[in-house]
C-alpha positions, 0 to 999 in steps of 0.5 A: 500500500505504501508503495502504491501511495508513493507511486501515486505521489510521484506522478503528481505535483508534491502536496505541501502543507503550505500549498494554498490549493485545497483539492489534490487530484492524483491519478484521475481526471480533475472534475472537482470544481464543486468541491473547490466551491464548497470549500471556499464557501465554508472558508468564507462562512466559518473560516474552516479549511477543508483539504480533499485528496482524490486518488485513483487507488490507495491500495488493496488493503481494507484500511489503505485509505486510512493509512494514506490519510494518516501519513499525509496528515502526519507529514503536513503537521511536521511541515506546518510546524517548520513553516510556522514563522516563514509562511502566511498562516492562512494557507498553512495546514492547521491540524487543530481546525482543518478537515481532511478527506481522502477519496479512493475512486478505484476501491470506492472508499473514503477516509475523513478526519475532523479535528479533535476540538471540532469532534468535542464541540460538535459531537462528530465522533467516528461513528456519528461521522460515518453514520450521519454524514458519510453514509447518508450524504456522500455514499448515495452520490458516490454510488452514482459516481457523482464524486464531485457532488458527493464531496461538495454535499459532504462538506456542506453537510458537515458545515450544516452539522457544525453550525446546527450544533453551535447554534444549539450550544449557543441556544442552551447558553442563552437559555441558561442566561435568560434563566439566571437573569429573568426566569429565576428572579421572576420565579423567586419573586413570585414564590416569595409573593405566593409564600406571603399570600399563603402565610396571610391566608394561614394566619387569617384562617387560624384567626377565624378558627380561634375567634369562632372557638372563643365565641362558641365557648363564650356563648356556652358560658353565657348560657350556663351563667344565665341558667345558674341565675335562673336556678338561684332565683327559682330556688330563692322563691321556693325557699321564701314561699315554703312556710307560707304555701305549704299547710304542713309547716304551720307547726314551728320547725325544729331539729333536722328540719330547721337545720336543712331549711337554714342550710338552703338559705346560706347556700343560696347566698354563697352561690349568689356571690359565685354568680357575681364572680362569673359575671366578671369573667364574662365581661373580661372574656368578651372584652378580650375577644372584641379587642383581638386584631384581624390576624392575631390569636393570642387574645382569643387564646387567653379568652378561651383559657380564661373560660376553660379555667376552674373558676369559670365553671358554673356550679349548676350541679352543686346548686342542684344538690345543695338547694333544689334537692333539700327543698324537694325533700322539705316539701315532701317530708310530711307526706313521706313521713306519714307514709313510712309511719303507716308502713312501719306500723303495718310491718310491725303488726305482721311481724308480731303475728308471725312471732305469735305463731311460734307457739303452734310450732312449739318454739319460743319467741323470746329471741325476738322480743327485745327487737320488737319492743324497740320497734314499737318504741321507735314508732311512737317517737317518730309519730310524736316528731312527725309534725315539728321535725318530719326529716328526723321522723323520716330518718328514724322510720327508715332505720326502723324499716331496715332493722325490721327487714333484717328481723323478718329475714331471721324469722324466715330462716328460723322457720325454714330450719324448723320446717326441715327439723320437723320433716326429718323427724317425720322421716325417722318415724316413717323409717321406724314404722317400715322396720317394724313392718319388716320385722313383723314379716320375719326379718330379723334386721340385727346383722352387725353394722347393719341395724337401722335402730341405731341410725333412727335413734341418731336422727331423733337425737340430732332433731332434738338438739336442733330444736333446743338450739333454735330456741336459743336463737342460734339458727346456723348451729341448728341448721348443722344439726338438721343437716346431720339428721337428714344425712343419717335418715338417708343412710337408714333408708338406704340400709334398709333398702340394701338389706332387702336387695342383698337378700334378693341377690343371694337368692338369685346367685347362690343356685347358679354358683352351685350349678357352675361348681358342678360344671367346673368339676366336669371341666377339671376332668376334661383338663386331666384328659387333655394333659394325658393326651399331650403327654403322649404326643408332644414333648413335656416342655411344650405343655409343662407350663399349663400342667400345674393348672390341674392343682390350681383348679383343685385348690380353687374347687375346694375353696368354692365348696367352702364359700358356698357352704358359708353363704348358705349358712349366712343367708338361712332364716336363723341368721339372716346376714344377707350383706355378708352372704352377698360378699361371699357369693361375689368372692365365689363367682371370682374363684369360679372364673379363675378355675374356668381360666385354668381349665381353658388354658389347658384346652387352648394349649392342646388346640394350639399344638394340634394346629401347629402339628398340621401347619408347621410342615407347610410353613417349613416348606415355605421357609425352605423355598425362600431360603433356597431362592435367596441362596441362589440369588447370592450365588449369582449376585456379586455385590452381596457382602458378609452380613447378607451371607451371614443372615442367609446362613443363619436362616439355613441353620435355623431351618435345619434345627426346626426340621430336626425338631419336627422329626422327633417322636415327641416334638416341641412344636412351640420351639419349632415354630419359634425356629421357623419364625426366626429362620423366616426373619433372617431370610427376609433380613438377608434379602433386604441386605442383599438388595441394599448392597446391590443398590449401594454398589450401583450408586458407588459405580455411578458416582465413580464414573461421574467423578471420572467424567468431571475430572476428564473435563477439568484435565482437558481445560487450558487457558492463559497457560494454566491447567487444573491440578487434579492429582489429589482428586485422581488419587482419591478416585483411585481409592474409591475404585479400590474401596468399590472392589473391596465391597466397601460401598459407603466408603467408596461413595464418600471417596467419590464425593470427596474426589468430585469436590477436589476436582471442582476446587482445582477447576475453580482455582485454575479458572481464577488464576487464568482470570488473574493472569488475563487481567494482569496482561490487560493491565500491562497493555494499558500501562504500555499504552499510557506510557506511549501516550504520555511520551507522545504528549511530551512531543506535542502530538494530537489534541487534548482538552483540559476543563478548567474553571475559566474554560477549556484548554486544548492541546496535543492528543495523548491517545493517538499512536505515532505510527499507522494503525495495524490492519487487524487490531484496534486499540485505544491509540487508533486515530480518529478517522472515519471510513465509509465503504459502499462497494458492498452495496453496488452490483458489479454489472450495473456500472 
């Protein structure tokens, strides 16, 4: 490519950085006047120079136009630096302002570079330059081979883009200035005015609320003060007219009545002075409310606090309690006292009548005589004071009625206890009568501890004690004696009924006990025959535990015979100890049940041995087939271990022992049954262990295989010169294989799991090390690039921008490489050159 560029340059005049010509045509016809006009127009409007290079071919490489343009710009930069003081600067190449374009006609490629300052100010980075200007403006013209028009349009579009971006920047600056100088001050002023207006309305709203609350509170206070004044006036008038309007007060008052009348007068005077104080508070609160200014709330709040104080509380309830209520009582004192006098006299008469009825019960009323005398004396005193002091008379009568009510309650309790005492006495008489009837029928009723005469005597004694205690006025103690008498009477009645029920039960159960005794004797003989039969067919140890039941049955039968004779003796007509007879009969029934259980155990054992004699051969064949099947399975299975084989051999031994027991002349069938059950259990356990061994062996093999595949993948991994170290995992996997061969399946599974963990840890460590090396290599590359860039910065190559408080400071670019970029690698030091390629969008045959 460089050779081709040199060949092109050697055929045309030399392109110099100081050449005033802005369009260089090499190898093609010069038909680019439109480009020169567009460049001149841009120079006049913006002062920016455009340099266009049109060549026939820049080379066959993909980035040949870029390389050529970069080499030209580098040479121009060096020439312009040398001619800075000797040449007119208007025609010298300025890398900070001039835009350069290179067109490769043959290969249909275009390269374009804009200055770094222009890229920053207008946003014309390589991607935007290619997508928005080259592809949209130049490429459509170039496809029609209108290179002159395409380049001119590209220059015009670039100027329009830069102008648009500049206008937008200036518009933003102007908008910021207008915001700072106009919008913000006006907005702050409006906000301040709105805040003041809001504050005014808030203060006014609070003023209205507090004034409304104060006026409402004052109106409520006024209503209460007026109500207090009306109440005092009305009570004063009632007090004044009481002695003149009520004919009951013709007799002069004295005592409590006079004191109540005088207290009302003093209370009215005291509360009238309180009313005057409330009127002063009324005036102060009303004055404070009227003096409040149109936005204030302090005076209204003080008025509310004044009206809410304790001193501003009208005592309506106190006036009612100390004036109205006493006056109501005085107005009705005579009528109420007369009513209570009549009621008290009637109650005393009724109570006296009830006490007079005590003589009919045989009880004494001396306990209540003193109370009744006090009631009569108090009634006389109240009637004497009724006209002159009705309040005191009413109080005396109220106390009398309360005392009389308590006395009536005591009389009712007295009568209730006496009624219960009389009832239990009648029950004792009835029980005694029933006992007499039974004895007349031939019942002795003299059994020790079951004689009802003692209970009847106890009932009568408790009833007599209750009567004596009642006459002395101790009602609670008398009630206790009555309760004990009721309980003793209930026991006597139950005893009598129990004796009758016991006789009935003895008469029913004793014959059945005798019949069952005879039946048990027959069962005992059958049990003896069963023992003889088992002795002839089976070993002694299979039935010896029930052989002693014959002796137990004989002892039980002897005991039952004695109990039956004792029951008969206790229940005969000469003794009539029926309760003892019932206890003996119940014990006889329990003994007979025990004898029946002993005989039944012998019969059950014989039946069990007979069933085993029939079923055990079949059970033995079934167990033998199962053991043979398991033994054959273990011969074919290679994964079974010692425990399974031991269980299988144990089942064989137990089966042989059971078959030997069956072949004896007198077999012990119970022991044979136990041996067969143990053999069957051992066979089942051997089968379970064999199945478990096979499962564990398969699992161990699968885990080892899976671990081996994982290690193979980890071993095959390689990156950044790092591979996974799986030597420890391989050793652990080898140990798992060894354990599997030795049938240590659980340990093999654990070793496989440990090998898997080690392989994964090794893989994770290797990948982490590879990532670390990759990051380190990238950091080293970036460090070399930074060193190269700062070295170029020291030589003053390329634009750079530093943002300072006073503005932007521009200078050389530290990121552009000193040499042309490599064709197959893009790094951060690549030049900021945009390249457009439209050959892929053209059909070869169309042009």
